[in-house]
C-alpha positions in Angstrom: -163.9 48.7 139.5 -161.8 49.6 136.5 -161.4 47.7 133.4 -158.5 46.2 131.4 -157.3 48.2 128.4 -157.3 45.3 126.0 -156.1 46.6 122.6 -152.4 46.5 123.0 -152.0 43.9 120.3 -153.6 46.3 117.8 -151.1 49.0 118.7 -148.2 46.5 118.3 -149.4 45.7 114.8 -149.6 49.4 114.0 -146.0 49.8 115.1 -144.8 47.5 112.3 -147.3 48.7 109.6 -145.7 50.4 106.6 -148.8 51.7 104.8 -149.4 55.3 105.7 -153.2 55.3 104.9 -153.8 52.1 106.8 -151.7 53.4 109.7 -153.8 56.6 109.8 -157.1 54.6 109.9 -155.6 52.4 112.6 -154.7 55.4 114.8 -158.3 56.7 114.5 -159.6 53.3 115.4 -157.2 53.1 118.4 -158.5 56.5 119.6 -162.1 55.3 119.3 -161.1 52.3 121.4 -159.6 54.6 124.1 -162.8 56.6 124.1 -165.0 53.5 124.3 -163.0 51.5 126.9 -162.6 54.5 129.2 -166.3 55.5 128.8 -165.7 58.9 127.4 -167.8 60.9 124.9 -165.1 62.7 123.1 -161.3 62.4 122.7 -158.5 64.7 121.6 -154.8 63.8 121.0 -152.2 66.6 121.1 -148.5 66.3 120.2 -145.6 68.8 120.7 -144.7 70.6 117.5 -141.2 72.3 117.4 -141.9 74.0 114.1 -144.9 75.9 115.6 -143.0 77.7 118.3 -143.3 75.0 121.0 -147.1 74.4 120.8 -149.2 71.3 121.5 -151.1 70.7 118.3 -154.3 68.6 118.0 -153.4 65.7 115.7 -156.5 63.6 116.1 -160.1 64.2 117.3 -162.9 61.6 117.6 -166.3 61.8 119.4 -169.3 59.6 120.2 -171.5 62.5 121.1 -170.9 66.2 121.7 -170.3 67.3 125.2 -170.8 71.0 124.7 -167.1 72.1 124.8 -164.8 72.4 121.8 -161.1 72.3 122.6 -158.7 74.5 120.5 -156.5 73.1 117.7 -153.4 74.0 119.7 -152.1 75.0 123.1 -149.0 77.1 123.7 -146.6 75.6 126.2 -146.8 78.8 128.2 -150.6 78.9 128.5 -150.8 75.2 129.4 -147.8 75.4 131.7 -149.5 74.7 135.0 -151.4 71.7 133.7 -148.2 70.2 132.1 -146.3 70.8 135.4 -149.0 68.8 137.2 -148.9 66.1 134.6 -145.2 65.8 134.8 -145.7 64.9 138.5 -148.9 62.9 138.4 -148.9 61.6 134.7 -152.8 61.6 134.9 -155.2 64.4 135.8 -158.9 64.5 136.3 -160.6 67.9 136.0 -164.1 67.6 137.3 -166.7 70.2 138.4 -166.2 69.0 142.0 -162.5 69.7 142.0 -161.7 72.8 144.0 -159.4 75.4 142.6 -159.9 74.4 139.0 -160.4 78.0 137.8 -157.2 79.0 139.7 -155.3 76.1 138.1 -156.4 77.0 134.6 -156.1 80.8 134.9 -153.4 81.0 132.3 -155.1 78.5 129.9 -157.7 79.2 127.2 -160.5 78.5 129.8 -161.5 75.6 127.6 -161.8 73.2 130.5 -163.8 75.5 132.6 -167.2 73.9 131.9 -169.2 73.1 135.1 -170.9 70.1 133.3 -167.9 68.5 131.7 -165.3 66.2 133.3 -161.9 66.0 131.5 -159.3 63.2 131.9 -155.8 64.3 130.8 -153.0 61.8 130.3 -149.5 62.6 129.3 -147.0 60.6 127.4 -143.5 61.2 125.9 -142.0 60.6 122.4 -138.6 58.9 122.0 -137.2 62.5 121.8 -138.8 63.3 125.2 -141.4 65.6 123.5 -144.8 65.7 125.3 -147.9 64.1 123.9 -151.3 64.7 125.6 -154.6 62.8 125.4 -157.8 64.6 126.6 -160.9 62.6 127.1 -164.2 64.6 127.8 -167.2 63.3 129.7 -170.5 65.0 129.4 -173.3 65.2 132.0 -174.5 61.7 131.2 -171.2 60.0 131.9 -169.5 62.1 134.6 -167.0 59.5 135.9 -164.0 58.3 133.9 -164.0 54.5 133.6 -160.3 54.0 134.5 -158.4 50.7 134.2 -157.4 48.8 137.3 -153.9 50.3 137.2 -152.7 53.7 136.2 -149.5 52.2 134.7 -151.6 50.1 132.3 -153.2 53.1 130.8 -150.0 55.1 130.7 -148.2 52.2 128.9 -151.0 52.0 126.3 -150.9 55.7 125.7 -147.1 55.7 125.4 -147.4 53.0 122.8 -150.1 55.0 121.0 -147.7 58.0 120.9 -145.0 55.9 119.4 -147.5 54.8 116.7 -148.3 58.5 115.9 -144.5 59.2 115.6 -144.1 56.1 113.4 -146.9 57.4 111.2 -145.4 60.8 110.9 -142.0 59.3 110.0 -143.5 57.2 107.2 -145.6 60.1 105.9 -142.6 62.3 105.8 -140.6 59.7 103.8 -143.5 59.3 101.4 -143.8 63.0 101.1 -140.1 63.4 100.5 -140.1 60.7 97.8 -143.1 62.4 96.0 -141.3 65.7 96.2 -138.0 64.4 94.8 -139.9 62.8 91.9 -141.8 66.0 91.2 -138.6 68.0 91.5 -136.8 65.7 88.9 -139.7 66.2 86.5 -139.7 70.0 86.9 -135.9 70.2 86.7 -135.8 68.0 83.6 -138.2 70.3 81.8 -136.3 73.4 82.9 -132.8 72.3 81.8 -132.7 74.0 78.5 -136.2 75.1 77.3 -136.6 77.7 74.6 -138.0 81.2 75.7 -141.4 80.3 74.2 -141.6 77.1 76.3 -140.6 78.5 79.7 -144.0 79.9 80.7 -145.8 76.7 79.7 -143.3 74.6 81.8 -143.6 76.9 84.8 -147.4 76.5 84.7 -147.0 72.7 84.6 -144.5 72.8 87.5 -146.7 75.2 89.5 -149.7 72.8 89.1 -147.6 69.8 90.2 -146.1 71.5 93.3 -149.4 73.1 94.4 -151.1 69.7 94.3 -148.1 68.1 96.1 -148.3 70.7 98.9 -152.1 70.1 99.1 -152.9 73.8 99.1 -155.6 75.8 97.3 -153.5 78.1 95.1 -150.0 78.4 93.6 -149.2 81.9 92.1 -146.3 83.7 90.6 -146.1 87.5 90.6 -143.5 88.9 88.3 -141.7 92.2 88.3 -138.8 93.7 86.3 -136.5 96.7 86.9 -138.4 98.6 84.3 -141.8 97.7 85.9 -141.6 97.5 89.7 -145.3 96.6 90.0 -145.6 92.8 90.5 -148.2 91.3 88.2 -149.8 87.9 88.4 -148.4 85.9 85.4 -148.8 82.3 86.4 -151.5 80.7 88.6 -153.0 77.4 89.4 -156.1 77.1 91.6 -157.8 74.0 93.0 -160.9 76.1 93.8 -164.0 76.4 91.6 -164.5 79.1 90.7 -161.1 80.9 91.2 -161.7 84.4 92.7 -158.4 85.9 91.6 -158.6 88.1 88.5 -156.0 87.5 85.8 -154.6 91.0 85.9 -154.1 91.2 89.6 -151.2 93.5 90.6 -149.2 93.8 93.8 -148.4 97.4 94.4 -146.3 99.0 97.2 -149.3 101.1 98.2 -151.7 98.1 98.5 -149.2 95.7 100.1 -146.4 97.8 101.7 -145.3 95.2 104.2 -145.0 92.3 101.8 -143.4 94.5 99.1 -140.7 95.6 101.5 -140.1 92.1 102.8 -139.9 90.4 99.4 -138.5 93.1 97.1 -136.3 95.1 99.4 -135.2 92.6 102.0 -135.8 89.5 99.8 -137.1 87.5 102.8 -139.3 84.5 102.9 -142.6 85.2 104.7 -145.3 82.9 105.9 -148.3 82.8 108.2 -150.5 80.0 109.4 -153.4 82.4 110.1 -153.9 85.8 108.6 -154.1 87.1 112.2 -150.4 86.2 112.5 -149.4 89.1 110.3 -147.7 91.9 112.3 -149.4 95.2 113.1 -147.5 97.0 110.3 -149.1 94.7 107.8 -152.7 96.0 108.5 -153.1 97.3 104.9 -151.8 94.0 103.5 -154.2 92.1 105.8 -157.3 94.1 104.5 -156.4 93.5 100.8 -155.5 89.8 101.4 -158.8 89.2 103.2 -160.8 90.2 100.1 -159.3 87.2 98.2 -160.1 84.8 101.0 -156.5 84.1 102.0 -156.2 82.2 105.3 -152.6 80.9 105.2 -149.8 81.9 102.9 -146.1 81.0 102.1 -144.2 83.5 99.9 -140.8 82.9 98.3 -138.9 85.8 96.7 -137.7 84.8 93.2 -134.1 86.1 93.0 -131.0 85.5 90.9 -127.9 87.4 91.9 -128.9 91.0 92.7 -132.1 90.8 90.6 -135.6 90.1 92.1 -138.0 88.7 89.5 -141.1 88.4 91.7 -142.6 86.1 94.3 -143.8 82.5 94.4 -146.9 82.3 96.6 -148.8 79.3 98.0 -152.0 80.0 100.0 -155.1 78.3 101.4 -158.6 79.6 101.3 -160.8 76.7 102.6 -159.0 76.4 105.9 -155.8 77.5 107.8 -152.7 75.3 107.5 -149.3 75.0 109.0 -146.1 75.5 107.0 -143.5 73.0 108.3 -139.8 73.8 107.8 -139.5 71.0 105.3 -142.2 72.5 103.1 -140.6 75.9 103.3 -137.2 74.4 102.2 -138.8 72.5 99.3 -140.7 75.6 98.2 -137.4 77.5 98.2 -135.7 74.9 95.9 -138.7 75.2 93.5 -138.4 79.0 93.7 -134.7 78.8 92.7 -135.6 76.7 89.6 -138.4 79.1 88.6 -136.1 82.1 89.2 -133.4 80.8 86.9 -136.0 79.9 84.3 -137.3 83.4 84.4 -133.8 84.8 84.3 -133.1 82.9 81.1 -136.4 84.0 79.7 -135.6 87.7 80.4 -132.1 87.2 78.9 -133.6 85.8 75.8 -136.1 88.6 75.6 -133.3 91.1 76.0 -131.4 89.4 73.3 -134.4 89.5 71.0 -134.9 93.2 71.7 -131.2 93.8 70.9 -131.6 92.0 67.7 -134.5 94.2 66.8 -132.4 97.2 67.5 -129.6 95.8 65.3 -132.1 95.3 62.5 -133.2 98.9 62.8 -129.6 100.1 62.7 -128.9 98.1 59.6 -130.9 100.6 57.7 -128.5 103.4 58.8 -125.1 101.7 59.0 -123.3 99.3 56.8 -124.2 95.8 57.8 -120.7 94.5 57.2 -119.2 96.9 59.8 -121.8 95.9 62.4 -121.1 92.2 61.7 -117.3 92.7 62.0 -117.7 94.6 65.3 -119.8 91.9 66.8 -117.4 89.2 65.6 -114.3 91.0 67.0 -116.0 91.5 70.3 -117.0 87.8 70.6 -113.6 86.5 69.4 -111.3 88.6 71.7 -113.2 88.5 75.0 -112.1 84.9 75.8 -108.4 84.4 76.2 -107.6 80.8 75.3 -110.9 79.6 73.9 -110.1 79.4 70.2 -112.7 79.0 67.4 -115.7 80.6 65.8 -117.9 77.6 65.0 -121.6 77.8 65.8 -121.3 75.1 68.6 -118.5 77.1 70.3 -120.4 80.4 70.0 -123.3 78.9 71.8 -121.0 78.0 74.7 -119.5 81.5 74.7 -123.0 83.0 74.7 -124.0 81.0 77.8 -120.8 82.2 79.5 -121.9 85.8 79.0 -125.4 84.9 80.3 -124.4 83.3 83.5 -121.2 85.1 84.4 -122.7 88.3 85.9 -124.8 86.2 88.3 -123.9 84.1 91.4 -125.8 81.1 90.1 -124.0 77.7 90.4 -122.7 76.5 87.0 -122.4 72.8 85.9 -120.0 72.3 83.0 -120.2 68.9 81.3 -118.3 67.5 78.4 -115.8 64.8 77.4 -112.2 64.7 78.7 -110.1 67.3 77.0 -112.8 69.6 75.8 -111.6 72.5 77.9 -114.0 72.6 80.9 -111.5 74.4 83.1 -111.0 77.1 80.4 -114.8 77.7 80.4 -114.8 77.8 84.2 -112.0 80.5 84.2 -113.9 82.4 81.6 -117.1 82.5 83.7 -115.1 83.7 86.7 -113.2 86.3 84.7 -116.4 87.9 83.5 -118.1 87.7 86.9 -118.3 90.4 89.6 -116.0 88.2 91.7 -113.1 88.4 89.2 -110.9 90.4 91.7 -111.0 87.4 94.0 -109.3 84.1 93.1 -110.6 81.1 91.3 -109.7 78.2 93.5 -109.6 74.7 91.9 -110.2 71.4 93.6 -109.7 68.2 91.5 -112.1 65.8 93.2 -110.8 62.9 91.1 -107.1 63.1 91.9 -107.3 63.2 95.7 -108.0 60.3 97.9 -111.3 60.5 99.9 -109.4 61.0 103.1 -107.7 64.1 101.8 -110.6 65.8 99.9 -112.4 66.8 103.1 -109.2 68.4 104.5 -108.7 70.2 101.2 -112.3 71.5 101.1 -112.8 72.5 104.7 -109.3 72.7 106.3 -108.4 71.3 109.7 -107.5 72.5 113.2 -104.1 71.8 114.8 -104.1 68.4 116.4 -107.3 67.3 114.6 -105.5 64.1 113.5 -102.0 62.5 113.6 -99.6 64.7 111.8 -101.8 67.9 111.9 -99.0 70.0 113.5 -100.6 73.3 112.5 -104.0 74.5 111.4 -104.8 74.8 107.8 -107.5 76.8 106.0 -109.6 74.8 103.4 -110.3 75.8 99.9 -113.7 77.2 100.8 -112.1 79.7 103.1 -109.5 80.6 100.6 -112.2 81.1 97.9 -114.4 83.3 100.2 -115.7 86.1 98.1 -114.5 84.4 94.9 -115.2 81.2 93.0 -114.5 77.5 93.8 -114.1 75.2 90.8 -114.9 71.6 91.6 -113.4 69.6 88.8 -114.6 66.0 88.2 -117.4 66.5 90.8 -118.7 63.0 89.9 -115.7 61.5 91.7 -116.7 63.1 95.1 -117.4 60.4 97.7 -121.0 60.1 98.9 -120.1 60.9 102.5 -118.7 64.2 101.5 -121.5 65.1 99.2 -123.8 65.8 102.2 -121.3 68.2 103.7 -120.8 70.0 100.4 -124.6 70.3 100.2 -124.8 72.0 103.6 -122.2 74.6 102.4 -124.2 75.3 99.3 -127.5 75.6 101.2 -126.3 77.6 104.3 -122.9 78.9 103.5 -121.6 77.2 106.7 -119.1 74.5 107.5 -116.6 73.4 110.3 -112.9 72.6 110.0 -111.9 69.1 110.9 -111.6 69.0 114.7 -113.0 72.5 115.2 -116.6 72.9 116.4 -116.6 76.6 115.4 -119.0 77.2 112.5 -117.6 79.4 109.7 -119.5 81.3 107.1 -118.4 81.8 103.5 -119.7 83.5 100.4 -118.5 81.3 97.5 -119.7 80.8 94.0 -119.6 77.2 92.8 -118.6 76.0 89.3 -118.5 72.3 88.9 -117.4 70.1 86.0 -117.8 66.5 85.1 -117.3 64.1 82.2 -119.8 61.6 83.7 -123.5 61.3 83.2 -124.6 62.4 86.7 -128.2 61.7 86.1 -127.3 58.1 85.6 -125.0 58.2 88.6 -128.0 59.4 90.7 -130.2 56.5 89.5 -127.4 54.1 90.5 -127.1 55.7 93.9 -123.6 57.1 93.5 -124.5 60.8 93.5 -127.0 62.7 95.6 -130.0 64.1 93.7 -130.3 67.1 96.0 -126.7 68.0 95.4 -127.2 67.7 91.6 -130.2 70.1 91.8 -128.0 72.6 93.7 -125.1 72.4 91.3 -127.0 72.2 88.0 -128.6 75.6 88.2 -127.1 76.8 84.9 -125.8 73.9 82.7 -123.1 74.5 80.1 -122.3 71.5 77.8 -119.1 71.7 75.8 -119.3 69.9 72.5 -116.5 67.4 71.6 -114.0 68.5 69.0 -115.5 66.3 66.3 -118.7 68.4 66.5 -116.8 71.6 65.8 -114.4 70.6 63.1 -114.5 74.1 61.6 -112.4 75.2 64.6 -109.5 72.7 64.0 -107.5 74.9 61.5 -107.5 77.8 64.0 -106.6 75.5 66.9 -103.7 74.1 64.9 -102.4 77.5 64.2 -102.9 78.6 67.8 -101.0 75.6 69.2 -98.2 75.9 66.7 -97.7 79.5 67.7 -97.8 78.5 71.4 -95.2 75.8 71.2 -92.9 76.5 68.3 -90.6 78.9 70.2 -90.2 76.5 73.1 -89.0 73.8 70.7 -86.8 76.1 68.7 -88.8 76.0 65.6 -90.3 78.6 63.2 -93.2 77.2 61.2 -94.4 79.2 58.2 -96.1 76.5 56.2 -99.0 74.1 57.0 -100.3 72.3 54.0 -104.0 72.0 53.2 -103.6 68.2 53.1 -102.3 68.3 56.7 -105.2 70.4 57.9 -107.7 68.2 56.1 -106.1 65.1 57.7 -106.3 66.7 61.2 -109.9 67.8 60.6 -111.0 64.4 59.6 -109.8 62.5 62.7 -112.1 61.4 65.5 -110.2 63.0 68.4 -111.3 60.9 71.3 -109.1 63.1 73.6 -110.5 66.3 72.0 -108.5 69.5 72.2 -106.0 68.0 74.6 -105.2 65.2 72.2 -104.9 67.7 69.3 -102.4 69.8 71.3 -100.3 66.6 72.0 -100.4 65.8 68.3 -99.2 69.3 67.4 -96.3 69.0 69.9 -95.2 65.6 68.5 -95.4 67.1 65.0 -93.3 70.1 65.9 -90.6 67.7 67.3 -90.3 65.9 63.9 -90.8 69.0 61.7 -87.8 70.2 59.8 -87.1 73.7 58.7 -90.3 75.8 58.4 -92.7 73.1 57.2 -95.2 71.5 59.6 -95.1 67.7 59.3 -97.3 65.2 61.1 -95.7 62.5 63.3 -97.0 59.3 61.7 -97.9 56.5 64.1 -100.8 54.1 64.5 -102.5 56.3 67.1 -102.4 59.5 65.0 -104.1 57.8 62.1 -107.3 57.2 64.0 -110.2 58.6 62.0 -113.1 56.6 63.5 -114.6 56.2 66.9 -112.7 53.6 68.9 -114.2 50.2 69.3 -115.2 49.5 72.9 -115.3 46.0 74.2 -118.8 45.2 75.4 -119.3 42.7 78.2 -122.5 41.4 79.7 -123.7 43.0 83.0 -123.3 39.6 84.7 -119.6 39.3 83.7 -118.9 42.8 84.8 -120.6 42.2 88.2 -118.8 38.9 88.7 -115.4 40.5 87.9 -116.0 43.4 90.3 -117.1 41.2 93.2 -114.1 38.9 92.6 -111.8 41.8 92.7 -113.2 43.1 96.0 -113.1 39.6 97.6 -109.5 39.3 96.6 -108.8 42.7 98.3 -110.5 41.6 101.5 -109.1 38.0 101.5 -112.5 36.6 101.1 -114.0 38.4 104.1 -117.6 39.4 103.7 -118.6 40.7 107.2 -117.1 43.4 109.4 -116.0 47.0 108.9 -113.4 46.0 106.3 -115.4 43.3 104.7 -116.6 43.2 101.1 -120.2 44.0 102.0 -119.2 47.4 103.4 -117.0 48.2 100.3 -119.8 47.2 97.9 -122.5 48.9 100.0 -124.6 45.7 100.1 -126.3 43.8 102.9 -124.0 40.8 103.7 -126.9 38.4 103.0 -127.5 40.0 99.6 -123.8 39.7 98.8 -123.7 36.0 99.7 -126.7 35.4 97.5 -125.0 37.1 94.5 -121.8 35.2 95.1 -123.7 31.9 95.0 -125.8 33.0 91.9 -122.7 34.1 90.0 -120.8 30.9 90.9 -117.9 32.8 92.6 -115.5 30.9 94.8 -113.7 32.7 97.5 -110.8 32.0 99.8 -111.9 32.5 103.3 -109.6 34.3 105.6 
């Protein structure tokens, strides 16, 4: 007689458990229960793994005593095909020494079940995505007969529930892993925003340590190379081994590692292997050299910016082999981009230092005044409408010259009216894409329903009024540059679509399933604090990391007052002819007055002030237009309200718009992105009365 499988309540509790560690322990206990209740000696649980080329991977293994047979860590779907076919039909399969034709049945398998003294019970289940799960229970010579329950359906139901628990654990573990990665990524990115050249190596070492521990691997290494020195040299390393076997002066040469050198340096491809035996035949030389350092599994990310390769970011294991899921590879790629841009800035700073040393040498041979004038003329005339020579502005111009030759995404920040679009045009003009257009999209001036059409275009008939197909801004900018002004205004639902284009260079027009590829450089601009927007849930952190590769901050006009006299002269020359004026005199008092103002609207406000002054100026003398606004010399006073009053006013405004409706697709809860119960609680707490519809 069989026995009842009596631990379903434990599995139900695991299905609602939210603690990953407790859930893992519960899974092991549940597997122990399966082994005990069914009278087995040893148990294995396999689950289908899409990332490992369709293999069944052993996720859990428990034993009461050894039966003399060790099952492999994974089965290929092809090698276990006959067994899986039988399980699809029968759901449960007993392979005993007495069964005839066992060897013939398992001829394409790893012969792991072909032990004349061991009986195996195989039971199949399915995940919610119809992926197979497989439990294998082994019975040694002392317990030859599986102790099955009274009904086969009972066992299948329990195993199906067990499979859902495993999937539930994987989902929670992945969410926890993603949260840890995003926190680590924020910390690394914050350090890499604008470090000095002397700090970059230290910050890279800290970041390498953090990400190596996060990935739970043995080593994290960076090999660097330059155009002048094609030999890749180990420059940064973190090892969790004691002692670390890698020498500090380890080099990667093309002779010793021909396959990896070609893949990383020439083709700039990501390479990885779960076992060193997975390397192709042409990597035999690489395999021999890697083996001496004990490498068992490895993930290698080329460090590239534009057309330049700076080296390779490598993670490897020594103690045991490991798998490299697609999510881990994507995360390592993002870290590689951050390190690549940090190294690019470091090399640019080093090149600048070398240039300065050369200039100092030439000063002994040439007149220093002439060298200075030549540098100033070059800096002043290479940017069309960017006027000024203050130190703050020169810093912006220098950053433009640094990032323009690359294809790195640029994030321009600054107050309204500082000239963010001028900087974007300067970056494009000095890039290798300058023969293609710079396409601008103002994310703040278009409604959310139109921005998607503007960015991606639409197919004829995609919506009412779409009488002909239209190419989006991404297609028009293909090969050139796309300038996303006021990116902070982009709706959340479109941020994910924009992120996909930045990651893969792919998108679809509205109403058209055809995937299109584009090669577009992104320059974004904002006057918002996007890091604060991320904390408040209005901007995606992963999109921020993609856009903020090379940040340029434009200082407000009040921080570069030395430029105001030149700007005044430039704007007077620009507008005087249009207004029929010829200005020859601008007094020192007028310039001092203009230089002392706060300029909340920055350069745009200054230009408007010049235009008003030209209107009232008589003859050839420049005269200011006197009004209350133009006399502002201090920062404007901002009315400060409590957070509670701001929240109350905003909820009241939304309720007025929805006629008091909270629930439903057009209710206030959807607009405020709140749970309806949460919104009702806040309405009660804030003492808000509403008119019900």
